[in-house]
C-alpha positions as CSV (number, residue, x, y, z in Angstrom):
1,M,0.5,-17.6,-6.9
2,I,-0.9,-14.6,-5.0
3,K,-4.6,-14.2,-4.4
4,S,-6.2,-11.0,-3.1
5,F,-9.7,-10.3,-1.7
6,T,-11.2,-7.0,-0.8
7,A,-14.0,-5.8,1.4
8,F,-15.6,-2.4,2.3
9,T,-17.9,-1.2,5.0
10,S,-19.4,2.1,5.9
11,E,-20.8,0.7,9.2
12,I,-19.1,3.1,11.7
13,D,-21.4,2.9,14.7
14,D,-21.7,-0.9,15.3
15,V,-18.3,-2.5,15.8
16,E,-19.6,-6.1,15.7
17,L,-21.6,-5.5,12.5
18,A,-18.7,-3.7,10.8
19,V,-16.3,-6.6,11.5
20,Q,-18.8,-9.2,10.5
21,E,-19.4,-7.5,7.1
22,I,-15.6,-7.5,6.4
23,V,-15.1,-11.1,7.5
24,D,-18.1,-12.3,5.5
25,K,-16.7,-10.7,2.4
26,L,-13.1,-11.8,2.8
27,D,-14.1,-15.3,4.0
28,P,-10.6,-16.0,5.5
29,E,-11.6,-19.5,6.6
30,N,-11.9,-20.6,3.0
31,N,-9.7,-18.2,1.2
32,C,-6.5,-18.0,3.2
33,L,-3.5,-19.9,1.9
34,T,-0.2,-20.6,3.7
35,S,0.9,-16.9,4.3
36,T,-1.6,-14.1,4.7
37,V,-1.6,-10.4,5.6
38,A,-4.1,-7.5,5.2
39,I,-3.8,-3.8,4.3
40,I,-6.4,-1.3,5.6
41,T,-7.3,2.3,4.7
42,C,-10.1,4.0,6.7
43,Y,-11.7,7.0,8.0
44,H,-10.0,7.9,11.3
45,E,-13.0,6.9,13.5
46,F,-12.6,3.3,12.4
47,A,-9.1,3.3,13.8
48,T,-10.1,4.5,17.2
49,S,-13.5,2.8,17.7
50,G,-12.2,-0.7,18.2
51,V,-13.1,-2.0,14.8
52,I,-9.5,-2.7,13.7
53,A,-8.6,-4.4,17.0
54,E,-11.7,-6.6,16.8
55,L,-11.0,-7.4,13.1
56,Y,-7.4,-8.4,14.0
57,N,-8.6,-10.6,16.8
58,K,-11.2,-12.2,14.5
59,M,-8.9,-12.9,11.5
60,G,-5.7,-13.7,13.4
61,F,-3.1,-12.6,10.7
62,P,-1.1,-9.4,10.5
63,I,-2.7,-6.1,9.5
64,I,-1.1,-2.7,8.6
65,G,-2.9,0.4,7.6
66,I,-3.4,4.2,7.6
67,T,-6.2,6.6,8.0
68,S,-7.5,8.5,5.0
69,T,-10.1,11.0,3.8
70,A,-11.3,8.8,1.0
71,T,-11.0,5.1,0.3
72,S,-12.2,2.6,-2.2
73,S,-11.7,-1.0,-3.1
74,S,-13.3,-3.7,-5.2
75,G,-16.0,-3.8,-2.6
76,G,-17.1,-0.2,-2.2
77,C,-16.2,3.5,-2.0
78,G,-16.6,6.3,0.5
79,Q,-15.2,9.0,2.7
80,L,-16.5,7.5,5.9
81,G,-15.5,4.0,5.0
82,L,-13.1,1.2,5.8
83,S,-11.4,-0.8,2.9
84,V,-9.5,-4.0,3.6
85,M,-7.4,-6.0,1.2
86,M,-6.4,-9.6,2.3
87,I,-3.3,-10.9,0.4
88,T,-2.5,-14.6,0.6
89,S,-0.2,-17.1,-1.1
90,D,1.3,-20.5,-0.9
91,D,4.6,-19.5,-2.5
92,V,5.2,-16.0,-1.2
93,V,6.1,-15.4,2.5
94,F,4.4,-12.3,3.9
95,T,5.4,-11.1,7.4
96,A,4.7,-7.8,9.2
97,A,6.2,-5.8,12.0
98,C,6.1,-2.3,13.5
99,S,8.6,0.0,15.1
100,S,8.6,1.4,18.6
101,S,8.0,5.1,19.0
102,L,10.0,7.3,16.6
103,K,9.9,10.3,18.8
104,D,13.6,9.9,19.8
105,G,15.0,8.8,16.5
106,L,14.7,6.4,13.6
107,R,17.8,4.1,13.5
108,E,17.2,1.7,16.4
109,P,13.4,1.4,15.9
110,F,13.9,0.7,12.2
111,E,16.6,-1.8,12.7
112,Q,14.6,-3.8,15.3
113,M,11.4,-3.5,13.2
114,Y,13.2,-4.9,10.1
115,K,14.9,-7.7,12.1
116,N,11.5,-8.7,13.5
117,A,10.0,-8.7,10.0
118,L,12.6,-11.0,8.6
119,V,11.7,-13.9,10.9
120,G,10.3,-16.6,8.7
121,H,12.0,-15.6,5.5
122,V,14.4,-18.0,3.8
123,E,14.9,-15.9,0.7
124,S,15.9,-12.3,0.4
125,P,12.9,-9.9,0.5
126,K,11.6,-8.5,-2.8
127,L,9.2,-5.9,-1.5
128,I,8.5,-3.8,1.5
129,I,5.1,-2.2,1.9
130,G,5.4,0.6,4.5
131,N,3.0,2.9,6.4
132,A,4.8,5.9,7.7
133,P,3.6,8.3,10.4
134,L,2.8,11.9,9.6
135,M,5.3,13.5,12.0
136,L,6.2,17.1,11.0
137,N,9.6,16.9,12.6
138,Y,10.6,14.3,9.9
139,A,10.6,14.6,6.2
140,G,9.2,11.6,4.3
141,D,12.7,11.2,2.8
142,H,14.1,10.4,6.3
143,Y,11.9,7.3,6.5
144,V,12.9,6.2,3.0
145,E,16.6,6.7,3.6
146,M,16.5,4.8,6.9
147,M,14.6,1.9,5.4
148,D,17.2,1.7,2.6
149,I,19.9,1.6,5.2
150,V,18.4,-1.2,7.3
151,S,17.1,-3.3,4.3
152,G,19.9,-2.7,1.8
153,G,17.6,-1.0,-0.7
154,V,14.8,-3.5,-1.0
155,P,12.0,-1.9,-3.2
156,H,9.8,0.1,-0.9
157,F,6.2,1.2,-1.5
158,G,3.8,2.9,0.8
159,A,2.3,6.0,2.2
160,M,1.6,8.4,5.1
161,P,-1.8,8.7,6.7
162,I,-4.0,11.8,6.4
163,D,-7.2,13.1,8.0
164,N,-9.4,16.2,7.6
165,S,-8.3,18.1,10.7
166,T,-6.1,21.2,10.4
167,D,-3.3,19.8,12.5
168,Y,-3.4,16.1,11.3
169,S,-4.2,15.0,14.9
170,D,-6.3,12.1,13.6
171,S,-3.7,10.8,11.2
172,Y,-2.9,7.3,12.4
173,V,-0.8,4.3,11.5
174,I,-2.3,0.9,12.2
175,F,-0.6,-2.4,13.1
176,N,-2.7,-5.3,14.2
177,D,-4.6,-3.9,17.2
178,K,-2.3,-0.9,17.7
179,V,-3.2,2.6,16.5
180,D,-1.0,5.6,17.0
181,R,0.7,8.6,15.4
182,D,4.4,7.9,16.0
183,F,5.4,4.4,14.7
184,Y,6.1,2.8,11.4
185,A,4.5,-0.5,10.1
186,I,5.7,-2.7,7.3
187,I,4.9,-5.9,5.4
188,V,7.9,-7.8,3.9
189,A,7.4,-10.2,1.0
190,S,9.8,-12.8,-0.4
191,G,9.4,-15.7,-2.8
192,N,7.4,-15.8,-6.0
193,I,6.5,-12.2,-6.2
194,K,7.4,-9.7,-8.9
195,P,6.2,-6.2,-7.9
196,R,5.9,-3.4,-10.6
197,F,5.7,0.3,-9.8
198,L,4.4,3.4,-11.5
199,Y,3.6,6.9,-10.5
200,S,2.3,10.1,-12.2
201,S,2.0,13.7,-11.2
202,F,1.7,16.8,-13.4
203,S,1.5,16.8,-17.2
204,P,4.2,19.1,-18.6
205,E,1.8,21.7,-19.7
206,F,0.7,22.3,-16.1
207,I,4.2,23.1,-14.9
208,L,4.8,26.9,-14.9
209,N,7.8,28.3,-16.7
210,Q,8.9,30.6,-13.8
211,S,11.7,28.9,-11.7
212,A,13.2,29.8,-8.3
213,I,15.9,28.5,-6.1
214,I,15.8,27.3,-2.5
215,T,18.4,29.5,-0.9
216,K,18.0,28.5,2.7
217,S,16.6,25.4,4.3
218,V,17.1,22.9,7.1
219,G,15.8,19.4,6.3
220,N,12.1,19.9,5.4
221,L,12.0,23.5,6.7
222,L,11.8,25.9,3.8
223,M,13.3,29.2,5.0
224,E,14.3,31.3,2.0
225,I,13.4,31.3,-1.7
226,D,15.6,33.4,-4.1
227,G,17.1,35.1,-1.1
228,Q,13.8,36.1,0.4
229,P,11.9,34.7,3.4
230,A,9.6,31.9,2.2
231,V,6.5,33.8,3.4
232,K,7.5,37.0,1.6
233,Y,8.2,35.1,-1.6
234,M,4.7,33.5,-1.4
235,D,3.2,37.0,-0.7
236,K,5.0,38.4,-3.8
237,I,3.6,35.8,-6.1
238,G,0.2,35.9,-4.5
239,L,0.2,32.4,-3.0
240,H,0.3,33.0,0.8
241,E,-3.1,33.4,2.2
242,G,-2.4,33.0,5.9
243,R,-0.3,30.7,8.0
244,N,-3.1,28.6,9.3
245,D,-4.9,27.9,6.1
246,S,-3.7,24.4,5.3
247,E,-5.9,24.1,2.2
248,I,-4.2,27.0,0.5
249,L,-0.8,25.6,1.5
250,H,-1.5,22.1,0.1
251,S,-2.5,23.7,-3.2
252,I,1.1,25.0,-3.9
253,P,3.0,22.2,-5.7
254,F,6.8,22.5,-5.9
255,I,8.3,20.5,-8.7
256,F,12.1,19.9,-8.5
257,E,14.1,20.4,-11.6
258,N,17.4,18.6,-12.6
259,T,17.2,15.9,-9.9
260,D,20.3,13.6,-9.8
261,D,18.5,10.7,-11.5
262,G,16.4,12.8,-13.9
263,D,13.1,11.9,-12.3
264,Q,10.3,14.4,-11.5
265,I,10.0,14.8,-7.8
266,S,7.4,17.1,-6.2
267,R,6.8,18.5,-2.8
268,V,3.9,20.1,-0.9
269,L,3.9,22.7,1.9
270,M,2.2,21.1,4.9
271,S,2.2,23.9,7.4
272,W,4.0,27.0,8.7
273,S,6.3,27.0,11.8
274,E,6.2,29.6,14.5
275,D,9.2,31.3,12.8
276,E,7.2,31.4,9.5
277,Y,9.2,28.7,7.9
278,G,7.4,26.4,5.5
279,I,7.2,22.9,6.8
280,C,7.3,20.6,3.8
281,G,6.4,16.9,3.3
282,G,9.9,16.1,2.1
283,L,13.4,17.4,2.1
284,M,14.0,20.8,0.5
285,P,17.7,20.9,-0.2
286,E,19.5,24.2,-0.5
287,G,20.4,25.1,-4.1
288,T,17.5,23.1,-5.6
289,L,15.9,24.7,-8.6
290,F,12.1,24.3,-8.7
291,S,9.0,25.3,-10.6
292,L,5.5,25.6,-9.4
293,G,2.8,23.4,-10.7
294,R,-0.8,24.3,-11.5
295,W,-3.5,21.9,-10.6
296,D,-6.1,21.1,-13.3
297,K,-9.1,18.8,-12.7
298,D,-9.0,17.0,-16.0
299,D,-5.2,16.5,-15.7
300,V,-5.6,14.9,-12.2
301,L,-8.3,12.5,-13.4
302,N,-6.5,11.7,-16.7
303,T,-3.2,10.9,-14.9
304,T,-5.1,8.6,-12.6
305,V,-6.8,6.7,-15.4
306,M,-3.5,6.5,-17.4
307,T,-1.6,5.2,-14.4
308,I,-4.2,2.5,-13.9
309,E,-4.3,1.5,-17.6
310,D,-0.5,1.4,-17.8
311,I,-0.1,-0.8,-14.8
312,L,-2.8,-3.2,-15.9
313,K,-0.9,-3.9,-19.1
314,N,1.2,-6.2,-17.0
315,E,0.4,-9.9,-17.3
316,D,0.0,-12.4,-14.4
317,I,-1.1,-9.9,-11.8
318,S,-3.5,-10.3,-9.0
319,T,-3.2,-7.3,-6.7
320,L,-3.2,-3.5,-7.2
321,L,-2.3,-0.9,-4.5
322,L,-3.0,2.7,-5.3
323,Y,-2.3,5.8,-3.2
324,S,-3.0,9.4,-4.3
325,C,-1.8,12.5,-2.5
326,L,-4.5,14.5,-0.8
327,A,-3.1,17.6,-2.5
328,R,-4.5,16.3,-5.8
329,S,-8.0,16.8,-4.5
330,Y,-7.6,20.6,-4.5
331,A,-8.0,20.5,-8.2
332,L,-11.3,18.7,-7.8
333,D,-13.1,21.5,-5.9
334,F,-12.2,19.7,-2.7
335,D,-14.4,16.8,-3.6
336,V,-12.0,14.0,-2.6
337,M,-14.5,11.3,-3.8
338,I,-14.2,12.2,-7.5
339,E,-10.9,10.5,-7.9
340,A,-11.9,7.5,-5.7
341,E,-15.0,7.0,-7.9
342,K,-12.9,7.4,-11.1
343,V,-10.7,4.6,-9.8
344,V,-13.7,2.3,-9.3
345,E,-15.1,3.2,-12.7
346,T,-11.8,2.5,-14.4
347,I,-10.9,-0.8,-12.8
348,V,-14.4,-2.2,-12.3
349,D,-13.8,-6.0,-11.7
350,R,-10.5,-6.3,-13.6
351,I,-8.3,-6.8,-10.6
352,P,-8.7,-6.7,-6.8
353,F,-7.5,-3.2,-5.6
354,I,-7.3,-0.9,-2.7
355,Y,-7.1,2.9,-3.1
356,S,-6.6,5.7,-0.6
357,N,-6.0,9.5,-0.3
358,V,-2.7,9.9,1.6
359,G,-0.4,12.5,3.1
360,G,2.8,11.4,1.2
361,E,3.8,8.7,-1.1
362,I,6.8,6.2,-1.3
363,C,7.6,4.7,-4.6
364,L,10.5,3.8,-6.8
365,T,11.6,6.5,-9.3
366,K,11.0,5.8,-13.0
367,N,14.5,6.3,-14.4
368,A,16.9,5.3,-11.7
369,G,14.6,2.8,-9.9
370,N,15.5,4.3,-6.5
371,N,13.2,4.3,-3.5
372,S,12.0,7.9,-3.2
373,F,9.5,10.0,-1.3
374,H,6.9,11.9,-3.3
375,N,4.1,14.5,-2.9
376,N,1.4,15.4,-5.4
377,T,1.5,12.0,-7.1
378,I,-0.6,8.9,-7.6
379,I,1.5,5.8,-7.1
380,A,0.8,2.2,-8.0
381,C,2.2,-1.2,-7.1
382,V,1.0,-4.3,-8.8
383,F,2.0,-8.0,-8.3
């Protein structure tokens, strides 16, 4: 059996008070079973103020997390908030580990991280919960592919951090008392756990009929569309409003057509390079046919509610993890709290949950069941 407990605080000025609020609500002394970990999402100032480090020292079990622009849990909701989920069990083994810096490559740091995380497991892992750094020189797909290599394809669920700066300089990954922008953190679970996954993006009526082809790209750099420089193509269709306007960029959803496994995959334009190439959240393979999506407020909120309702149809569940792409908030008049509040309103007290706006999503695909990187989606994992 798995038990989960959540806590929320908006106390950002007093480290001691913030930590005490969380500890009082989680009550680890009475609620912890044999194996325990915690997941955190928070406003970036919580990550750098010492709250996380003090919380780790106080609780004594592994913590992973990311920064966010909006978070909610069974205990509260807010933009300037800290949500914590404590997950504990007598028949599931939870361990955690983090990589060294990824600045010089992924292979060796990932191999060592996964090796460290396997210590204490007798059975094969059934779930990896991952927090990936938002490093624009890597596509989210690179992380997913490398984790598949080192783990042999263990189901992988997770997200990238985000913040409200224009250059993502306050987007942090958290591991225990460590906070930085260039490492990966994971929780590995084995034993009596049966994770289920679901994600949702655009309803079909909000995918435009006009298609285009990526004719030149390198990794996550989008260079040419239909034989034209990406910037010129955006100008032509009226979507490029200036290289430094990240809000406009995030509002352009690319939906890939005819993916190998038949699943809908979408991408978001994160920034522009000095060469005026589009820097995207995921890989943009040459020859890919794509359509553009059109954000709609009702569609965003409806897909959120439907995802929650579908996942809660499962029986014997105790824990719900929800991550929603920050890009979805651009349909909500930039009010990122509307979706967070809708999550609280829909779930109420039906199950302990943690929700966060994120910069990219990792979740199994629906048809093929492959680990995949997503943008523009809300993803859910329940167990």
